[in-house]
N, C-alpha and C positions, 0 to 999 in steps of 0.2 A: 465636350467629352472629358469628363474627369479621371485623371490618372490611378490606377488601383498602385495599392504598393508592388514592389519585389518581392518575389519570392526568397523566403530568408536566404538559402544555399546563394543566389546572388547579391542580397544584400550585404551578406556579410565580406564579399568578394569585393564590393566598392567602397571606396574612401569615405571615411566618415570624420565626426567633428572629435577631435582626439582630447582635448580638455574633457569632454562628455566620457569617455573611455576610462579615464584619468580618473576620474571622482568616484567612478561605479565599484571600485575596491572601498571606499568610504563606508557608501552606503551600503555594502553587500559586510560590512565590519558590524556599523551599526545595526542591521535585522537581524545576523546572528547572535549577535552580546545576549547575555542576562538583563541588561540593564545600561544603563547611561554609561560613557567614557569618557577619562581623561583625554587630552591630546595624546599628550606620551602615549598610553592607552593603546588606543585610537590609531597612531598613526606607525603604530609598532604591528599591529595588526593585518593592518593594508598593506604594509611594507613600504612607506615612502616615509622621508625629512619631515618633522614636526616643521618646519615652516613650509613645508610646500604642501603639506594635509594643510595648514591653518590657513592656507590661501583659497582655496576648493571651498572650506568649509564656510567660510566669510561668504562666497556667493550661492554655495546649499541653503546657508540661512535665508539670505533676501528672501528667493523665489519658496522656499518653505519646507523644502526636502528636510532638513534638517533645524535642530534649535537647541539653545543650550541656557543651559540652566545660571540661573543670574548671580547665586549664593554659591555652588557648586564650582561653576565654569564647567562642568564637567557638558560632551554633546549625548544629545539623541534621535528620534528620526521625529520631524515634523510633520502641523497636520495635514501639511501636501502630501506625503509621504501614506500618514492613513488615509485619507479621500484614495489615493489611487490603488494603495489595499482592496479599500472596499470595494471600489468599482469593479477592479478587477476579479472579485471572489464573487460578485455580483452575475457578471457575462458568465462567467466558467462553467463550462460544461463539464460535469463528472464521467458523463456514463462515455461520452466522446474520446475523453481523454482516454479512458478506461478501456476501451475499443483500440486504441492506437497502444498500447500496452500489451493487450490481448496477443494484438497483431503481433507485435517487435517479437516476444517473448516464442510464440510458435515459430517465429521464424527461425531464433536462433537456437531453438532448440528442437523443431521437428517434430513436437509429441504436440497432445493435446492437453490446449488451455480451454480453462473453464474461467467464470466471474460469477460469486455468490454475493447477494447482500442477504441481510438478515430482513426477513416477513415475517408475516405475521403467523406463521406457523415453523416458524427456525428460518436455517440457510439456504437459498431459494438461488439456482442458477439462473440468472438474465441474460447470457451469453456464453457462447459454445464455439470452437474453432478446433474440427477436428485433427489429428496429427496428418502430415503427410507420407509417413508410410502407409504400407499395406496392408492397416491394422486398422479395426472397429471397436470402440470402445462404447458402450448400449447407456449414453448419458446424453440427457434430452434439457432444453430450457424449461427450466417452471418445476422444474424436480425439488424435491425438498428434500435436503441429504441430511443424515442421523449427526450429532453431535457425540456421539461417546467412540466410533468408530470410522469415522472418515474423514480426510484430512480439511475439508473444507468446513466442516460441524467441529472438528475438534477447535481449529483455527476464530472461530466465533464463541465456543464454550471459553477459551484462553483468555482473550483478549477483550471480549463487552464485559462491561460491567456486569459481576455477578447478578443484581436483581434484576435486568433485564432478562437471563437466559434460566434462573431457576425454574419456572414453572417449568416449563418445556423441558426443561434436560430430569427433572425427578419424574414427568411420565415417561418419558422416555428408558430410564432407568428401571424404572417400573414395566413396562413394556420389554426390557429386553429380559428383566425375573421371569414374565411372567412365559413368554416362549423360548427360555432358557437358551438366549441364543450366547455365540462364542463373541461376550464384549462383555464391558464391565455392567455390576448389576449394582453397585452401591456409589457413593458419591466417594468414599473410599477407595474405592477400588479405580476411580476414575483419575484420582489425586493425582498420580505419577508420571499419567498422558498430561494432565495438562500442565506440570510442572516443567515437564522435558520440553514442551512446545514452547512455555516461555523462557527458558534459557536459551535455547536454540531461533530465537523471534522468528519462527513456524512450525506447522505440523505436519506429520508424515506419517505415513500411512502403509505398509509393507503388506502387500502382495495379497490382501486376504480382506471379505466382504460375510458381510451377515448370509447362514444358509438361507435366512426365512426367505431371502428373496428371489431365492431358485423354491422355495417351497412354492409362494405365492406371490410370483410377481405383480400382482395388482393390486398391491398395497400403496397406498403414497409415502408412505417413508420410507420404504423401501425398494423403491424401483430400481432405482438407479444407486445401483455398490460395483465396486471396483470389485473385477474377477482377480481369481487367484493367478499370479505371475504380474500381476500389473504395481508399479510402486507409484504414487504421490505423494506431492509437497505441494502447502499450501502457505503465502503467508499474505500479512496482514497489509491491507492499505489504511492508513487513516487523513482524516481531514487536517481543514486549519484548526476546531478545537480538540485535536487529541482523541477524535473519535470514531475507533473500525469502521470505516466505510463498506469496504470490499472484502474478499478474499480469493486472492490470485492463486490459481491453481493447477499446477501441471501434473500430467498423467501420463507414462507412459509403460511400455514393457518393461520388466526389471531385466531386458536383455539390454534395453538402453537407458533406463535410467535406474543408475545406482543408489540403493539404500544409504548412501555416504552421507553424513549432514551436506560436510565442505563438498561434496560431489558437484561436477558442472551442471546439472540440473537443478541442483536444492538452490547452490549459491547464483546462480542467472535468475528463478524464481521470487529469491530475497532482494534481489539487483531493482530487477524491474519493479518492485512492490513499492520501495525505497522510494523508487523514481516517481514515481504516479504519485507517492502521498507527499514528497516536493510538489512536487506539480498541485497537487490540492491544498497548497498552503501550510503541510505538515512540516513544524521546527524541533521536533521530538532525536 
């Protein structure tokens, strides 16, 4: 019978190969660099003497993890590093990784956490974990969120390329004007919200949502709106191509979710989104 690999927590406590662990900072330094590096620069970033770094680089070159330019003498990631990276991306289950992030974020905040993707009709919830607190927020999987006055929607409007959001956004602004909603009616009115979102790296909505949801809760784009007294923060998750893949959103009562950009909940949402982005290969 083939033995399965030990759990990570157990494996990290076992004795390993020290030389592999010592070489890891060199690979990590090359991975985070914008381009190839000289021996002196690489050893400085990796935090080891140049002579020691050189010995490890010789072995890393032999196995293809590192390559050295014949003219400049600088080092960069080799063909095996590319092969491993592509294999890892091919096997990656982004939704599974996102589910882990949602669960961890909900446990860290005790608030409702939702995950949205960009669908044919706009930002769409595909995952939802309700708060541990005795409060129910009327959010549902499959709900399409407005881009002009929900945290998830603003997040996509701010961080997706404009050409992808333009048509739906124009339609929504016209809807806001027609129904006289307490929301941006024009692109110029929306611009400060988008600028604020990009400045802070995440979107925020403070305790209000469209009254049309109360008048006509059957409307598909207005079915799931935050209630008065609830705050929400939504942070973008990017993939290895630098494209926004998800919006990771935390929603909770204003009594527990501060509206401050540097509040504990806001910082936790941003941190978990950044960690998920890194796991998806984002290097921004």
